[in-house]
SEKEMI-459050 format. One record per residue (C-alpha): residue number from 1; residue in one letter; x, y, z. Coordinates in steps of 0.1 Angstrom, whole numbers. Layout:
# residues N
+-----+---------+-------+-------+-------+
| num | residuo |    px |    py |    pz |
+-----+---------+-------+-------+-------+
| NUM |       a |     X |     Y |     Z |
...
+-----+---------+-------+-------+-------+
END
This chain:
# residues 164
+-----+---------+-------+-------+-------+
| num | residuo |    px |    py |    pz |
+-----+---------+-------+-------+-------+
|   1 |       m |  1583 | -1110 | -1390 |
|   2 |       p |  1561 | -1096 | -1363 |
|   3 |       d |  1588 | -1078 | -1344 |
|   4 |       g |  1598 | -1058 | -1375 |
|   5 |       n |  1630 | -1077 | -1382 |
|   6 |       v |  1633 | -1089 | -1418 |
|   7 |       d |  1653 | -1119 | -1429 |
|   8 |       t |  1672 | -1106 | -1459 |
|   9 |       t |  1693 | -1138 | -1464 |
|  10 |       i |  1692 | -1150 | -1500 |
|  11 |       h |  1691 | -1187 | -1504 |
|  12 |       r |  1697 | -1203 | -1537 |
|  13 |       d |  1702 | -1239 | -1548 |
|  14 |       l |  1735 | -1240 | -1566 |
|  15 |       r |  1736 | -1277 | -1573 |
|  16 |       r |  1729 | -1271 | -1610 |
|  17 |       g |  1754 | -1243 | -1611 |
|  18 |       a |  1750 | -1205 | -1614 |
|  19 |       m |  1767 | -1176 | -1631 |
|  20 |       f |  1774 | -1142 | -1615 |
|  21 |       l |  1790 | -1110 | -1629 |
|  22 |       c |  1813 | -1089 | -1607 |
|  23 |       r |  1832 | -1057 | -1613 |
|  24 |       v |  1869 | -1064 | -1605 |
|  25 |       h |  1884 | -1032 | -1618 |
|  26 |       p |  1868 | -1002 | -1636 |
|  27 |       s |  1891 | -1006 | -1667 |
|  28 |       l |  1881 | -1043 | -1672 |
|  29 |       p |  1849 | -1059 | -1683 |
|  30 |       d |  1827 | -1076 | -1657 |
|  31 |       y |  1842 | -1108 | -1644 |
|  32 |       r |  1821 | -1139 | -1649 |
|  33 |       f |  1819 | -1164 | -1620 |
|  34 |       d |  1806 | -1199 | -1630 |
|  35 |       i |  1797 | -1220 | -1600 |
|  36 |       i |  1796 | -1257 | -1607 |
|  37 |       g |  1785 | -1281 | -1579 |
|  38 |       d |  1803 | -1274 | -1547 |
|  39 |       s |  1829 | -1250 | -1561 |
|  40 |       i |  1824 | -1217 | -1543 |
|  41 |       k |  1840 | -1185 | -1555 |
|  42 |       e |  1840 | -1152 | -1537 |
|  43 |       l |  1852 | -1117 | -1547 |
|  44 |       h |  1866 | -1095 | -1520 |
|  45 |       h |  1888 | -1064 | -1517 |
|  46 |       l |  1913 | -1081 | -1494 |
|  47 |       d |  1941 | -1056 | -1495 |
|  48 |       h |  1920 | -1024 | -1500 |
|  49 |       e |  1939 | -1015 | -1531 |
|  50 |       g |  1906 | -1010 | -1550 |
|  51 |       d |  1907 | -1042 | -1571 |
|  52 |       g |  1888 | -1074 | -1565 |
|  53 |       d |  1907 | -1104 | -1552 |
|  54 |       l |  1894 | -1139 | -1558 |
|  55 |       m |  1889 | -1165 | -1531 |
|  56 |       l |  1881 | -1200 | -1544 |
|  57 |       m |  1870 | -1224 | -1516 |
|  58 |       s |  1894 | -1254 | -1520 |
|  59 |       q |  1885 | -1274 | -1489 |
|  60 |       w |  1861 | -1275 | -1460 |
|  61 |       g |  1856 | -1297 | -1429 |
|  62 |       a |  1829 | -1308 | -1406 |
|  63 |       t |  1841 | -1285 | -1377 |
|  64 |       g |  1838 | -1254 | -1399 |
|  65 |       n |  1874 | -1251 | -1411 |
|  66 |       v |  1876 | -1239 | -1447 |
|  67 |       g |  1906 | -1233 | -1470 |
|  68 |       h |  1908 | -1210 | -1500 |
|  69 |       d |  1930 | -1206 | -1530 |
|  70 |       v |  1935 | -1169 | -1533 |
|  71 |       g |  1943 | -1148 | -1563 |
|  72 |       r |  1950 | -1111 | -1560 |
|  73 |       f |  1942 | -1090 | -1590 |
|  74 |       d |  1973 | -1075 | -1607 |
|  75 |       p |  1961 | -1043 | -1626 |
|  76 |       a |  1993 | -1041 | -1646 |
|  77 |       a |  1989 | -1076 | -1659 |
|  78 |       k |  1951 | -1074 | -1659 |
|  79 |       r |  1949 | -1109 | -1644 |
|  80 |       f |  1947 | -1127 | -1610 |
|  81 |       v |  1980 | -1138 | -1595 |
|  82 |       a |  1982 | -1166 | -1570 |
|  83 |       d |  1988 | -1153 | -1534 |
|  84 |       s |  2007 | -1182 | -1518 |
|  85 |       e |  2007 | -1165 | -1484 |
|  86 |       l |  1969 | -1163 | -1481 |
|  87 |       s |  1963 | -1196 | -1498 |
|  88 |       g |  1983 | -1213 | -1471 |
|  89 |       l |  1965 | -1197 | -1442 |
|  90 |       g |  1931 | -1214 | -1442 |
|  91 |       n |  1900 | -1201 | -1424 |
|  92 |       i |  1902 | -1166 | -1439 |
|  93 |       a |  1870 | -1147 | -1429 |
|  94 |       g |  1876 | -1120 | -1454 |
|  95 |       p |  1884 | -1083 | -1450 |
|  96 |       v |  1879 | -1064 | -1418 |
|  97 |       p |  1852 | -1038 | -1425 |
|  98 |       g |  1867 | -1003 | -1429 |
|  99 |       r |  1903 | -1014 | -1424 |
| 100 |       p |  1930 | -1025 | -1448 |
| 101 |       r |  1932 | -1059 | -1431 |
| 102 |       i |  1920 | -1095 | -1434 |
| 103 |       r |  1909 | -1117 | -1405 |
| 104 |       q |  1916 | -1154 | -1400 |
| 105 |       y |  1900 | -1176 | -1373 |
| 106 |       q |  1904 | -1210 | -1358 |
| 107 |       t |  1877 | -1234 | -1346 |
| 108 |       r |  1890 | -1258 | -1319 |
| 109 |       y |  1900 | -1231 | -1295 |
| 110 |       f |  1889 | -1195 | -1299 |
| 111 |       g |  1913 | -1176 | -1322 |
| 112 |       r |  1913 | -1146 | -1344 |
| 113 |       v |  1942 | -1131 | -1362 |
| 114 |       e |  1944 | -1099 | -1383 |
| 115 |       y |  1969 | -1093 | -1411 |
| 116 |       c |  1977 | -1062 | -1432 |
| 117 |       r |  1996 | -1058 | -1464 |
| 118 |       e |  2031 | -1044 | -1457 |
| 119 |       g |  2061 | -1044 | -1480 |
| 120 |       g |  2044 | -1068 | -1504 |
| 121 |       h |  2036 | -1093 | -1477 |
| 122 |       w |  2008 | -1101 | -1453 |
| 123 |       v |  2020 | -1092 | -1417 |
| 124 |       e |  2002 | -1103 | -1385 |
| 125 |       v |  1991 | -1071 | -1367 |
| 126 |       r |  1967 | -1083 | -1340 |
| 127 |       s |  1956 | -1116 | -1325 |
| 128 |       i |  1935 | -1131 | -1298 |
| 129 |       m |  1943 | -1168 | -1293 |
| 130 |       d |  1934 | -1195 | -1269 |
| 131 |       h |  1956 | -1225 | -1262 |
| 132 |       p |  1957 | -1252 | -1235 |
| 133 |       d |  1981 | -1248 | -1206 |
| 134 |       s |  2007 | -1276 | -1199 |
| 135 |       t |  1981 | -1297 | -1179 |
| 136 |       g |  1954 | -1294 | -1206 |
| 137 |       a |  1929 | -1285 | -1178 |
| 138 |       r |  1929 | -1247 | -1184 |
| 139 |       i |  1929 | -1224 | -1214 |
| 140 |       i |  1952 | -1194 | -1217 |
| 141 |       r |  1938 | -1166 | -1238 |
| 142 |       e |  1965 | -1142 | -1252 |
| 143 |       w |  1960 | -1108 | -1268 |
| 144 |       r |  1989 | -1096 | -1290 |
| 145 |       e |  1994 | -1064 | -1311 |
| 146 |       r |  2021 | -1053 | -1334 |
| 147 |       r |  2041 | -1025 | -1318 |
| 148 |       n |  2074 | -1011 | -1330 |
| 149 |       g |  2076 | -1037 | -1357 |
| 150 |       r |  2070 | -1068 | -1336 |
| 151 |       l |  2041 | -1087 | -1321 |
| 152 |       e |  2039 | -1081 | -1284 |
| 153 |       l |  2018 | -1098 | -1257 |
| 154 |       i |  1995 | -1071 | -1242 |
| 155 |       r |  1972 | -1093 | -1220 |
| 156 |       a |  1968 | -1129 | -1209 |
| 157 |       d |  1940 | -1146 | -1190 |
| 158 |       t |  1936 | -1182 | -1178 |
| 159 |       v |  1902 | -1199 | -1176 |
| 160 |       a |  1888 | -1235 | -1172 |
| 161 |       d |  1886 | -1255 | -1204 |
| 162 |       s |  1848 | -1256 | -1211 |
| 163 |       l |  1853 | -1285 | -1236 |
| 164 |       r |  1866 | -1309 | -1210 |
+-----+---------+-------+-------+-------+
END
């Protein structure tokens, strides 16, 4: 590109399938991912425990909503174990860079929620969420953070609904 920016996006036609090898844990052989048709698999370090966690796209919609079945790697059992908490969330955007958290988003109104692993469960630690007011004409944006063990409202703004 003339301005010095380079498009490093890799595009690959996966309609005929593909195979990828990923390192899940140093004590295990590389994990083979076979992609067949529209089945999309991703390997992330969701809980920052050093092991790969598997996200298998299970659904997607026209508005950008996606759902994943999530398997967290259990080093003791040397296998993936279903994570029912994350599998039920939907719209998981993956780990927050540099932090032991994951991020979830919503598409109709702006929304972003961050969760961390605490006591064996995923706990909401921060959110920015929009929702309509009682008239439906305005949007309320709320910022919440976990403080002293509970989620507290730290800021709220009201704006016109730009989608009306």
